[in-house]
DORO-541513 format. One record per residue (C-alpha): residue number from 1; chain; z, x, y. Coordinates in steps of 0.5 Angstrom, whole numbers, padded with zeros to 4 digits. Example, Ala and Ser with C-alpha at 12.3 -4.5 7.8 and 13.67 -1.06 7.14 Angstrom:
DORO-541513
NODE	nr	kette	z	x	y
NODE	1	A	0016	0025	-0009 .
NODE	2	A	0014	0027	-0002 .
//
This chain:
DORO-541513
NODE	nr	kette	z	x	y
NODE	1	A	0000	0000	0000 .
NODE	2	A	-0001	0002	0007 .
NODE	3	A	0004	0004	0012 .
NODE	4	A	0001	-0002	0016 .
NODE	5	A	0001	-0007	0010 .
NODE	6	A	0009	-0005	0009 .
NODE	7	A	0011	-0006	0016 .
NODE	8	A	0007	-0013	0016 .
NODE	9	A	0011	-0014	0009 .
NODE	10	A	0018	-0012	0012 .
NODE	11	A	0017	-0017	0018 .
NODE	12	A	0015	-0023	0013 .
NODE	13	A	0021	-0021	0009 .
NODE	14	A	0026	-0021	0015 .
NODE	15	A	0023	-0028	0017 .
NODE	16	A	0025	-0031	0011 .
NODE	17	A	0032	-0028	0010 .
NODE	18	A	0034	-0030	0017 .
NODE	19	A	0031	-0037	0015 .
NODE	20	A	0035	-0037	0009 .
NODE	21	A	0041	-0035	0012 .
NODE	22	A	0040	-0040	0018 .
NODE	23	A	0039	-0046	0012 .
NODE	24	A	0045	-0044	0008 .
NODE	25	A	0050	-0044	0015 .
NODE	26	A	0047	-0051	0017 .
NODE	27	A	0048	-0053	0010 .
NODE	28	A	0056	-0051	0011 .
NODE	29	A	0056	-0055	0017 .
NODE	30	A	0053	-0061	0015 .
NODE	31	A	0058	-0061	0008 .
NODE	32	A	0064	-0059	0013 .
NODE	33	A	0065	-0052	0010 .
NODE	34	A	0067	-0046	0014 .
NODE	35	A	0064	-0040	0013 .
NODE	36	A	0067	-0033	0014 .
NODE	37	A	0064	-0027	0018 .
NODE	38	A	0065	-0020	0020 .
NODE	39	A	0067	-0020	0028 .
NODE	40	A	0070	-0014	0031 .
NODE	41	A	0072	-0010	0025 .
NODE	42	A	0075	-0016	0022 .
NODE	43	A	0074	-0022	0017 .
NODE	44	A	0074	-0029	0022 .
NODE	45	A	0073	-0036	0019 .
NODE	46	A	0069	-0041	0023 .
NODE	47	A	0070	-0048	0021 .
NODE	48	A	0065	-0053	0020 .
NODE	49	A	0066	-0056	0027 .
NODE	50	A	0065	-0049	0030 .
NODE	51	A	0058	-0048	0027 .
NODE	52	A	0053	-0050	0032 .
NODE	53	A	0048	-0054	0030 .
NODE	54	A	0041	-0051	0029 .
NODE	55	A	0036	-0052	0035 .
NODE	56	A	0029	-0056	0034 .
NODE	57	A	0026	-0049	0034 .
NODE	58	A	0030	-0046	0028 .
NODE	59	A	0028	-0047	0020 .
NODE	60	A	0032	-0052	0016 .
//
């Protein structure tokens, strides 16, 4: 594979991973489940009520 094709492939992979993460977070929000994230060197739990809904331009 050429370098250019690898860059394009990695860009597509990045988009897919980001979409999957957004969908998982949205699912947690809709089901009322909290999520845990790494923030400032600590694990922080965010309640479903604190998770903002996806905007119209984000994938679900």
